Each structure stands twice: as structure tokens, then as C-alpha cells.
C-alpha positions in Angstrom: -12.9 27.1 -23.1 -16.5 26.6 -21.8 -16.1 22.8 -21.3 -13.4 21.0 -19.3 -10.4 19.5 -21.1 -10.7 16.1 -22.4 -8.9 13.6 -20.0 -6.8 10.4 -20.5 -5.8 7.9 -17.8 -2.2 7.2 -17.8 -0.6 4.1 -16.4 3.2 4.3 -15.9 5.5 1.5 -15.0 8.8 2.9 -13.6 12.0 1.5 -12.3 12.8 2.2 -8.7 16.0 4.2 -9.9 13.8 6.6 -11.8 10.7 6.9 -9.6 11.9 9.8 -7.5 12.7 11.9 -10.5 9.4 11.0 -12.2 7.3 11.9 -9.0 9.3 15.2 -8.5 8.6 16.2 -12.3 4.9 15.3 -12.1 4.4 17.0 -8.7 6.4 20.1 -9.8 4.4 20.6 -13.1 1.0 19.6 -11.7 0.3 17.5 -14.8 -1.4 14.5 -13.2 -4.3 13.9 -11.0 -3.3 10.7 -9.3 -5.6 7.7 -9.0 -6.1 5.7 -5.7 -3.9 2.7 -6.1 -1.4 1.4 -8.6 -1.0 -2.5 -8.8 1.6 -4.7 -10.2 2.2 -8.3 -9.9 3.8 -8.8 -6.5 0.5 -9.6 -4.5 -0.2 -6.0 -4.1 2.6 -5.3 -1.6 3.9 -1.9 -1.0 7.6 -1.3 -0.8 9.6 1.6 0.6 12.9 2.4 2.5 12.1 3.0 6.1 15.9 3.8 6.6 15.5 6.4 3.9 12.3 7.9 5.7 14.2 8.0 9.1 17.1 9.7 7.6 15.0 12.4 5.9 13.2 13.0 9.3 16.3 13.1 11.2 17.9 15.7 9.0 14.6 17.8 9.0 14.6 17.6 12.8 18.3 18.8 13.1 17.8 21.5 10.6 14.9 22.7 12.5 16.9 22.6 15.7 19.6 24.7 14.0 17.0 27.2 12.6 15.5 27.6 16.0 18.8 28.3 17.5 19.5 31.1 14.9 16.0 32.4 14.9 15.2 31.4 11.3 11.8 30.4 10.2 11.8 27.4 7.9 9.2 26.7 5.1 6.3 24.3 5.9 6.2 22.9 2.3 8.6 22.7 -0.7 9.3 25.9 -2.5 8.8 26.5 -6.3 12.4 26.0 -7.1 13.0 23.2 -4.6 14.9 20.0 -5.8 15.3 16.6 -4.2 18.4 16.4 -1.9 21.5 14.9 -3.6 25.0 14.3 -2.4 25.8 18.0 -2.5 22.8 18.8 -0.3 23.7 16.0 2.1 27.2 17.2 2.5 26.0 20.9 2.9 23.4 19.8 5.6 26.0 17.7 7.6 28.4 20.7 7.5 25.9 23.3 8.5 24.3 21.2 11.3 27.7 20.4 12.7 28.9 24.0 12.7 25.6 25.6 14.0 24.8 22.9 16.6 28.5 22.9 17.7 28.2 26.6 18.3 24.9 26.1 20.2 26.6 23.3 22.4 29.5 25.7 23.1 27.1 28.5 24.1 25.3 26.1 26.4 28.5 25.0 27.9 29.6 28.7 28.5 26.2 29.5 30.0 26.3 26.7 32.3 29.9 27.6 33.4 28.8 31.3 33.9 25.9 30.2 36.1 28.2 28.1 38.3 30.6 30.9 38.4 28.1 33.4 39.5 26.8 31.1 42.2 30.2 30.4 43.4 31.2 34.2 43.6 27.9 35.0 45.4 28.8 32.4 48.0 32.4 33.4 48.3 31.5 37.0 48.7 29.1 36.2 51.5 32.1 34.7 53.4 34.7 37.2 52.3 34.5 39.2 55.3 33.6 36.6 57.8 35.6 36.9 60.9 36.6 33.1 61.1 39.5 31.1 59.9 39.6 30.0 56.1 39.9 26.6 57.2 36.8 26.7 59.1 34.7 28.0 56.1 34.3 24.5 54.8 32.3 23.6 57.9 30.2 26.7 58.2 29.0 27.4 54.5 27.4 25.4 51.6 30.6 26.1 49.6 33.6 23.8 49.4 36.8 25.5 48.4 40.1 23.7 47.6 43.3 25.8 46.7 46.4 24.1 45.3 48.6 23.3 42.5 47.9 21.0 39.4 49.9 20.5 36.2 48.1 22.9 33.6 48.0 20.1 31.0 45.9 18.0 33.5 43.4 20.9 34.4 41.1 20.1 31.4 41.0 16.6 32.4 39.9 17.6 35.9 37.2 19.8 34.5 35.9 16.9 32.3 35.9 14.4 35.1 33.9 16.7 37.5 31.6 18.0 34.7 28.9 20.2 36.3 29.7 19.2 39.9 32.5 21.7 40.4 34.1 24.8 39.0 37.8 24.9 38.3 39.4 28.5 38.2 43.1 28.9 37.1 44.5 31.5 39.5 47.9 32.1 37.5 50.2 30.5 35.0 52.1 28.5 37.6 49.4 25.9 37.9 47.7 27.3 41.0 44.0 26.6 40.9 40.9 27.1 42.9 38.3 24.3 42.9 34.9 25.1 44.3 31.9 22.8 44.7 28.7 22.8 46.5 28.3 20.8 49.9 26.9 17.8 48.0 29.7 17.8 45.6 32.4 17.9 48.2 33.3 14.2 48.2 33.3 14.0 44.4 35.7 16.8 44.3 38.1 15.5 46.9 38.1 12.2 45.1 38.8 13.6 41.7 41.6 15.8 43.1 43.3 12.7 44.7 43.4 10.9 41.5 45.0 13.6 39.5 48.0 14.7 41.5 46.5 17.8 43.0 48.9 19.4 45.6 46.9 21.5 48.3 48.3 24.9 49.3 48.3 25.7 52.9 46.4 28.9 53.8 48.2 30.8 56.5 47.0 29.7 59.9 44.4 32.1 61.3 43.7 33.7 57.8 40.3 35.2 58.1 37.6 34.9 55.5 38.0 34.0 51.8 41.3 35.2 50.3 41.0 38.2 48.0 43.2 36.6 45.3 40.6 33.9 45.1 37.7 36.2 44.6 39.8 38.0 42.0 40.4 34.6 40.2 36.7 33.9 40.1 35.8 37.3 38.9 38.5 37.1 36.1 37.2 33.8 35.1 33.7 35.1 34.9 34.7 38.0 32.8 36.4 35.7 30.4 33.2 33.5 30.1 31.2 36.7 29.4 33.7 37.7 26.7 33.4 34.2 25.2 29.6 34.5 25.2 29.7 37.9 23.3 32.0 36.3 20.7 29.4 33.4 20.4 26.6 36.0 19.9 28.5 37.7 17.2 29.1 34.3 15.3 25.5 33.5 15.9 24.4 36.7 14.1 27.0 36.0 11.3 25.7 32.5 10.9 22.1 33.6 10.6 23.1 36.0 7.7 25.3 33.6 6.1 23.5 30.3 6.4 19.7 31.4 6.7 18.9 31.0 3.0 20.8 27.7 2.8 18.9 26.2 5.9 15.4 27.3 4.3 16.4 25.8 1.0 17.7 22.4 2.6 14.5 22.2 4.6 12.5 22.6 1.6 14.5 20.0 -0.2 14.0 17.4 2.6 10.3 18.3 2.9 10.0 17.4 -0.9 12.0 14.2 -0.3 9.6 13.3 2.6 6.5 13.9 0.3 8.1 11.8 -2.4 8.7 9.0 0.1 5.2 9.1 1.6 3.7 9.0 -1.9 6.0 6.1 -2.9 5.0 4.1 0.2 1.3 4.2 -1.1 2.3 3.0 -4.5 2.2 -0.7 -5.3 5.1 -2.5 -7.0 8.1 -4.6 -6.4 11.4 -3.8 -5.0 12.6 -2.7 -8.4 9.4 -1.4 -10.2 6.6 1.1 -9.4 3.3 1.6 -11.2 1.8 5.3 -11.2 -1.9 5.8 -12.3 -3.4 9.1 -12.9 -5.4 11.4 -15.2 -3.8 13.9 -17.6 -5.3 16.4 -20.1 -5.4 14.6 -23.4 -3.6 17.6 -25.0 -0.7 17.1 -22.6 -0.1 13.4 -23.0 2.3 13.6 -25.9 4.6 16.2 -24.2 4.3 14.3 -21.0 5.3 10.9 -22.6 8.2 12.7 -24.3 9.5 14.4 -21.2 9.2 11.1 -19.1 10.9 9.2 -21.9 13.8 11.6 -21.8 14.1 11.7 -18.0 14.1 7.8 -17.7 16.1 7.3 -20.9 13.4 5.0 -22.3 13.1 2.8 -19.2 9.3 3.9 -18.4 6.4 2.0 -20.0 3.4 4.3 -20.5 -0.1 3.5 -21.5 -2.9 5.8 -22.2 -6.8 5.0 -21.9 -9.8 7.1 -23.0 -12.6 7.4 -20.2 -15.0 5.3 -22.2 -12.3 2.5 -22.2 -12.4 2.2 -18.4 -14.9 -0.1 -16.9 -15.2 1.8 -13.6 -15.9 5.0 -15.4 -18.6 3.5 -17.8 -20.4 1.8 -14.9 -20.3 5.0 -12.8 -18.1 3.8 -10.0 -15.5 6.3 -10.6 -15.7 9.9 -12.0 -13.2 11.6 -14.4 -11.4 14.4 -12.7 -12.0 17.9 -14.1 -9.2 20.1 -15.6 -10.1 23.5 -16.6 -8.1 25.7 -19.0 -8.7 29.6 -18.6 -7.1 32.8 -19.1 -5.5 34.7 -16.1 -8.9 36.8 -15.6 -11.3 33.8 -15.6 -8.9 31.5 -13.8 -8.9 33.9 -10.9 -12.6 33.0 -10.3 -12.1 29.2 -10.2 -11.9 29.3 -6.3 -15.2 31.1 -6.3 -16.9 28.3 -8.5 -15.1 25.5 -6.8 -16.2 26.7 -3.4 -19.8 25.5 -4.4 -18.6 22.5 -6.3 -16.7 21.4 -9.4 -18.4 20.8 -12.8 -18.8 17.5 -13.9 -16.5 16.1 -16.7 -17.9 16.7 -20.2 -20.5 19.4 -19.1 -20.4 23.2 -19.6 -17.9 25.2 -17.4 -19.7 28.0 -15.6 -16.7 29.8 -14.6 -16.5 32.4 -17.5 -20.1 33.4 -16.8 -19.5 33.6 -13.1 -16.5 35.8 -13.8 -18.4 38.3 -16.0 -21.7 38.5 -14.0 -20.1 38.5 -10.7 -17.8 41.6 -11.7 -20.8 43.3 -13.3 -23.2 42.8 -10.5 -20.7 43.8 -7.8 -19.9 47.0 -9.7 -23.7 47.8 -10.0 -24.4 47.2 -6.3 -21.3 48.5 -4.7 -20.3 51.4 -6.9 -17.9 53.7 -5.1 -14.6 55.1 -6.5 -12.9 55.2 -3.1 -14.0 51.8 -1.8 -13.2 50.2 -5.3 -9.6 51.7 -5.0 -9.3 49.9 -1.6 -10.3 46.6 -3.1 -8.1 46.9 -6.0 -5.0 47.8 -3.7 -5.9 44.7 -1.7 -6.0 42.6 -4.8 -2.5 43.7 -5.7 -1.3 43.2 -2.2 -2.6 39.7 -2.1 -1.1 39.0 -5.6 2.5 40.1 -4.6 5.1 38.0 -2.7 4.8 38.3 1.0 5.8 36.4 4.0 2.6 36.9 5.9 0.9 33.4 6.0 -2.5 34.9 6.7 -2.4 37.1 3.7 -0.8 34.3 1.5 -3.7 32.0 2.4 -6.1 34.5 0.4 -3.8 35.0 -2.6 -6.2 33.0 -4.9 -8.7 35.7 -4.5 -6.4 38.5 -5.7 -7.9 38.5 -9.3 -11.6 38.7 -8.2 -10.7 41.5 -5.8 -8.9 43.4 -8.5 -11.8 42.8 -10.9 -14.6 44.0 -8.6 -12.3 46.8 -7.4 -12.1 48.2 -11.0 -15.8 47.5 -11.6 -16.7 49.4 -8.3 -14.4 52.4 -9.3 -15.9 52.6 -12.8 -19.4 52.6 -11.4 -18.5 54.9 -8.6 -17.1 57.4 -11.1 -20.3 57.3 -13.1 -22.5 57.9 -10.1 -20.2 60.2 -8.4 -19.6 58.3 -5.1 -16.4 58.5 -3.2 -16.3 56.7 0.1 -20.0 57.2 0.3 -19.8 61.0 -0.4 -22.2 61.7 -3.3 -21.0 65.3 -3.8 -17.1 64.9 -3.7 -16.8 64.2 -7.5 -19.4 66.7 -8.7 -17.0 69.4 -9.7 -14.3 67.0 -11.3 -17.0 65.3 -13.2 -18.6 68.6 -14.4 -15.1 69.7 -15.5 -14.4 66.5 -17.6 -17.9 66.5 -19.2 -17.8 70.3 -19.8 -14.4 69.7 -21.7 -15.8 67.0 -23.9 -19.0 69.0 -24.6 -17.0 72.1 -25.5 -14.7 69.8 -27.7 -17.6 68.3 -29.7 -19.7 71.4 -29.8 -22.5 70.1 -27.5 -24.6 72.7 -26.0 -25.9 72.9 -22.4 -24.6 72.8 -19.1 -22.7 69.6 -17.9 -24.5 67.4 -15.4 -23.3 66.9 -12.0 -22.8 63.1 -12.5 -22.8 60.9 -15.5 -25.3 58.3 -14.2 -28.0 59.2 -11.7 -28.9 56.2 -9.5 -30.6 57.9 -6.4 -34.0 59.4 -7.4 -34.9 63.0 -6.7 -38.1 65.0 -7.4 -36.8 65.9 -10.8 -35.6 62.5 -12.2 -37.5 59.7 -10.3 -38.2 58.0 -13.8 -34.4 57.2 -13.9 -34.8 55.0 -10.9 -37.4 52.8 -12.7 -35.1 52.6 -15.8 -32.3 51.4 -13.4 -34.7 49.1 -11.7 -35.8 47.7 -15.0 -32.1 47.2 -16.0 -31.4 45.2 -12.8 -34.4 43.0 -13.5 -33.3 42.4 -17.1 -29.9 41.3 -15.7 -31.5 38.8 -13.4 -33.6 37.4 -16.2 -30.5 37.0 -18.4 -28.7 35.2 -15.5 -31.5 32.8 -14.9 -32.0 32.1 -18.5 -28.3 31.3 -19.1 -28.3 29.0 -16.1 -31.2 27.2 -17.5 -29.6 26.9 -20.9 -26.3 25.7 -19.3 -28.3 23.0 -17.3 -30.2 21.8 -20.5 -26.9 21.6 -22.5 -25.3 19.6 -19.6 -28.2 17.1 -19.3 -28.1 16.6 -23.0 -24.3 15.9 -23.0 -25.0 13.4 -20.1 -27.8 11.8 -22.2 -30.4 12.5 -19.8 -33.0 13.8 -22.2 -36.1 13.4 -20.1 -34.7 15.8 -17.5 -33.3 18.1 -20.2 -36.6 18.7 -21.9 -39.3 18.0 -19.3 -38.0 19.0 -15.8 -38.6 22.3 -14.1 -34.9 23.1 -14.7 -35.0 22.0 -18.2 -36.5 23.3 -21.5 -40.0 23.2 -20.1 -39.0 25.1 -17.1 -37.2 27.7 -19.3 -40.3 28.1 -21.5 -42.5 28.5 -18.4 -40.1 31.1 -16.9 -40.1 33.3 -20.2 -44.0 32.7 -20.3 -44.1 34.4 -16.9 -41.6 37.2 -17.9 -43.5 38.1 -21.1 -46.7 38.2 -19.3 -45.4 40.7 -17.0 -43.9 42.8 -20.0 -47.2 42.5 -21.7 -49.1 44.0 -18.8 -46.5 46.8 -18.5 -46.3 47.5 -22.2 -49.6 46.4 -23.7 -49.7 44.8 -27.3 -45.8 45.1 -27.6 -45.1 41.3 -27.3 -48.6 39.9 -28.1 -47.4 37.6 -31.0 -44.5 36.1 -29.0 -46.7 35.6 -25.9 -49.3 33.6 -27.8 -46.6 31.5 -29.5 -45.1 30.6 -26.1 -48.6 29.7 -24.8 -49.1 27.4 -27.8 -45.9 25.4 -27.1 -45.6 25.5 -23.4 -46.7 22.0 -21.9 -47.8 23.7 -18.8 
């Protein structure tokens, strides 16, 4: 199509029970360009569930915490196959978060215990060979040690009461324990031990240093903690493989839910009804209405308006959005056109012209077989699926790159250029041309290259032919641009500019007047009748 698609404004009144499904369908299929506001009767108030939004954000936050712990990268936006979270997704989210964050909490707990054990072992070792009674170590160091018996069933209770203020080390299966704390935790340790029926064990009088079995108990407990951490690391790796895809899918699902809720909060309606306004290509309206009627089971009210029926459009306060319908090749050049500006509704679409001439001129100016191959490869690389955010941000340029790559390769083959080497393709070209000349009975020696662009002393006239060709392409481009502008101005009913402005019919006639004047000078008498005809009608 060389003109944008005809558009219609759609006004949908949707029940609150159906609005999520409707918004998901419209967003997934990209059928509607949403208008600014939608209004209903309840004094223009906006409604939305703050509890739902908070729940979605909480789940997203917990999913991100779980993903960070496992080293998984979550998507920043919904994926193509993402669906809104339902009861199944809610249950899976709760299960995964409980499992993964539970493992994370256990790992943190073991790391804290390992840290305390290492500090205790280091202090105990420092006094293990001290030539002083064990009973005096409490007064000489920053380490408080208590050795005694405690019912094994109450050892966990003691650990929970002391939390991170002390380390409790079981020494055997009979209930003997070693309790170690820092100097500042001494009174808390003694207080907790008194409340839990701790029975101190007397160290033999005069015993020097820290008893060896106490150090062995500390080391055994430290080894057990290290083994537990190794097991946790294995579970963590297994969780990453098993739950990675699920975490990414759930995060995308809640991102979609967050987008839907944000959109709903901008709509206007009552607690039970929402109104959605937007523009849809006229050809898509019947299918859209049928699908929405099916999804809502006939509970949606839909009205369609032509642009000329809308007061804001007629009076110029609002513009109709543009929807272009192109094939795969031309569609690839839409980003190039839209980087300069979108065509107005009802005017000619310049994208097909840009696609053709951009490719042609690039091939002419940068004809090189090797460099064209690089561009073609880059185009295919951008078109494929990849997880690199930098490359994926340029994916919409894949088609132009492939097009100009092929054009550059063709032109490079014709003029014999391969990575700026003008002689690399001479022998292959002569072999190919020689084969065809022999096949078709053409006499003579095959040339070194099919198209000679760079002049030499024997064929400098070819340079002027090529120069004339490029000028002709420029004249055609300017003429097409002027014709497109004249057509657009006529469709907008701006006839004065269409016929008498410098970018209208008068300007185009003057442009061709100048072109033919130059041609007449270069080739006398060839275009004399046409030249005088243009002079006679040109207002300038």
C-alpha cells in the first residue's frame, strides 16, 4: 500500500470482570492505538485496586530476590507468550519463593554460624597453649567458655534464645556441650544457661590452656557446617536448572499484570464498568468486534466512528494515528522513515520509495563484495534470537542491513571490489565471463570486470556515463518527492500550495525547466520542442 490504512475510532464499554482479558488481547495483538482518556458517567473518577497492585509488586520483588540468589536474569518486560497470572501461577509463585528463599535463609544461617565458629576457634587456639589455668582464661581473653551438660532436647532452644550472641557446640551424644561467647555476650550467655538447667562440668584444677577435646568439638562442628554449605550449594545449582525458566515466565506474567493494572488506573469508569477508546484499522474492525464479543461472551458494547464523524478531528485538535501495511522488505525500512517523522493520515506513504532508492543508492556508492557480506551477516545476526540487550535493541534494522548488504555485494561483484581490493576478483570474473562467451559463441577476450567505475586512460568516457547515471537517479528522486508532495497537498485540499508553491507543481515545472536547459546545452537540439513547451506554461 502506498497510503496509510483507513482508521476508525472504537469506543468499548467493558465490565470490570472482562477488562483484564480485553486489555491483554489488545496489547498482545497490537490492534489498537489507545486514545488519551476514556469517560463514563461517574464524574470522571478513576478506579483501580491498590491491593492488587501492591500484591503484584510484592510478588515481583520476591521473584527478583529469588532470581538474584540463584543468579538468574529476569526479563524487563512481558514475553511474546506471556499470559496474565491466574490461580495456578499464584500457587507456583508461592511454592517457588518459599522453597528458594527458604534455602537462601538456611545458607545465610549456616554462613553466620561458620563465621562465629571460625572466630571462636581462632580465639580458642590462641589460648590452647597458654600456661595458665583454664579457670583463669575467662579473665584473660575476649572469649567466654562454658562447659557442661544439657538435655539434648533443649539444646536447640538454647541456640534460639542466644541467637547470634553465642555458639553452642555439642561435644558428644551424652549431652555435653561447649558454649562460647564474646566478652560482651558473657552475661547473656550465663543468664540463658541458668534458665535452661545447664549443669557446669568442673575442669580439673590447675588444667592448663584450652582442653583439646573442646577444640576438637569446635573443629568437628565447623566441618559439619562446611558440609552443610556444600549440600546447599548443590541444591542451589539444581534449583537454578529446575526453576530458572519458571521464574522468568512468572516474572514476565506479573510484569504484564502490572502493565494492565497501570493501564486500568488511567481509564475512567465506575467500579464495575470501564471505557476504552482507541483507533483501529478499518479493515480489522469486524474481526476485532467478533473476537471481543467471543471473549466477553457478548458483555461488551462497541461503537465505531469514522474520522470525519469526530469533532476534534474535523477541527484539527486531534490527529488520526497512522497504520502502515507493508510486506516484510518494505516494513524493515519503517524505522528509517519514522526516524524523520510519520506520514500524515490520508497522505502518500514514502516508505516503499525509501526502501527501493535507499538500497539502490547504497549499492552504487558502497559497492564491495566483502564489505557487503559483512553487512549481510550482521543483518542475519540481528534478525536472529539473542540474549544480548545491545544487539536486540537494533533488531529492527536487520532488514535494511540485509538489503544494503546484498546490493553492495552485487555492485562489488560487478566492479570487482573485495574489501577495497580492486584486483581480487579479476580472475574469477574473467573465468565466469569467458564461460558465458564461449557458451553463446561470443568472440573476443573476457574483460577484467563487468562494470568499470574507476577511470583509466583507455575508458575515461565510462566515468562520464556513470556520472550521468547518478545525476539521473538524483533527478528521478527529486521528481518523485515533488510528485508525492503535490498528491499529499491535494488530498489535504491545500490546492494553492499544491499548484503554486516551490514544492508544488510550479516548483516541479521550474525544476524540469532547469534540467532540460542543461540537457539542451549538453545535447543541442535534442529536446528543443519539450523545452519551449515548458517555457510556455511555466509561471516563472
